[in-house]
C-alpha positions in Angstrom: 66.6 -92.1 167.7 70.2 -93.4 167.5 73.2 -91.2 167.0 74.3 -91.5 163.3 78.1 -91.5 162.7 79.5 -91.5 159.2 82.6 -90.8 157.1 84.8 -93.7 158.0 86.8 -95.7 155.5 90.1 -97.1 154.5 93.0 -94.6 154.2 96.7 -94.8 153.9 99.0 -93.6 156.7 99.3 -89.9 156.5 95.9 -89.5 155.0 92.8 -87.6 156.2 89.2 -88.4 156.9 86.3 -86.3 158.3 83.7 -88.0 160.4 80.3 -86.6 161.0 77.6 -87.4 163.6 74.0 -86.3 163.6 71.9 -86.2 166.7 68.4 -85.7 165.4 65.4 -85.2 167.6 67.6 -84.5 170.7 68.5 -81.5 172.7 72.0 -80.7 171.4 73.3 -77.3 172.4 73.1 -77.9 176.2 75.5 -80.8 176.3 79.2 -81.5 175.9 79.7 -83.8 172.9 82.5 -86.2 172.2 84.1 -88.7 169.8 85.2 -92.0 171.2 86.9 -95.0 169.5 87.3 -98.7 170.2 89.9 -100.9 168.6 89.5 -104.6 168.5 90.2 -106.1 171.9 90.5 -102.7 173.5 88.3 -100.6 175.7 86.5 -97.6 174.3 88.4 -94.4 174.8 87.6 -90.7 174.6 89.2 -89.1 171.6 88.0 -85.5 171.6 85.3 -83.4 173.2 83.7 -80.0 172.8 81.7 -78.3 175.5 78.9 -75.8 175.3 81.4 -72.9 175.1 83.2 -74.6 172.2 86.2 -75.4 174.4 87.9 -78.6 173.1 89.9 -81.4 174.7 91.8 -84.1 173.0 93.5 -87.4 173.9 97.3 -87.0 173.9 97.6 -89.5 171.0 95.6 -87.3 168.6 96.6 -83.7 169.7 97.7 -81.7 166.7 96.2 -84.1 164.2 92.4 -84.2 165.0 90.0 -81.3 165.3 86.5 -81.6 166.7 83.7 -79.2 165.5 80.1 -78.8 166.7 77.2 -77.1 164.9 74.3 -76.5 167.2 71.9 -75.4 164.5 72.4 -78.6 162.5 72.9 -80.8 165.6 76.1 -82.2 164.1 79.5 -83.1 165.5 82.4 -83.5 163.2 85.9 -84.9 163.6 88.6 -83.8 161.1 91.4 -86.4 161.3 94.7 -85.6 159.6 98.0 -87.4 159.4 96.3 -90.7 160.3 98.3 -93.5 161.7 97.7 -97.3 161.8 97.1 -97.0 165.5 94.1 -94.8 164.8 92.3 -97.8 163.3 89.1 -98.3 165.3 85.4 -98.0 165.3 84.5 -94.3 166.0 81.4 -93.3 167.9 79.9 -90.0 169.0 78.1 -89.5 172.2 77.6 -87.0 174.9 80.2 -86.6 177.6 79.8 -88.2 180.1 78.4 -90.8 177.7 74.9 -92.1 177.7 74.0 -95.7 176.9 72.9 -94.7 173.3 76.0 -95.3 171.3 74.7 -95.9 167.8 76.5 -98.0 165.2 79.7 -96.0 164.9 81.8 -95.7 161.8 84.9 -97.8 161.0 88.2 -96.1 160.3 91.0 -98.3 159.0 94.5 -96.9 158.4 96.7 -99.2 156.4 99.2 -99.2 153.6 
């Protein structure tokens, strides 16, 4: 079963979006989970992660703007993104950290005026 990311869209600079990822049919609570993104022509990069103790880490470029949440009961991983910038435009994916080969389709975020 693929990871299912949703919540992307087109937003103006300064706007907000909340992404959500479901990981049905998989063990969830025993892993660190993360959001990644990939802009056209760029390599995929780690955006935010949350470990089994709910400790979080963020890329410097999103610190103070993005917040990652996990819900072990629902097997979901969310990413609240505030004060979005054009450079946040990318396809966003969820996966474990370190990532497995199962990336799923991701969800597109476009920040543009």
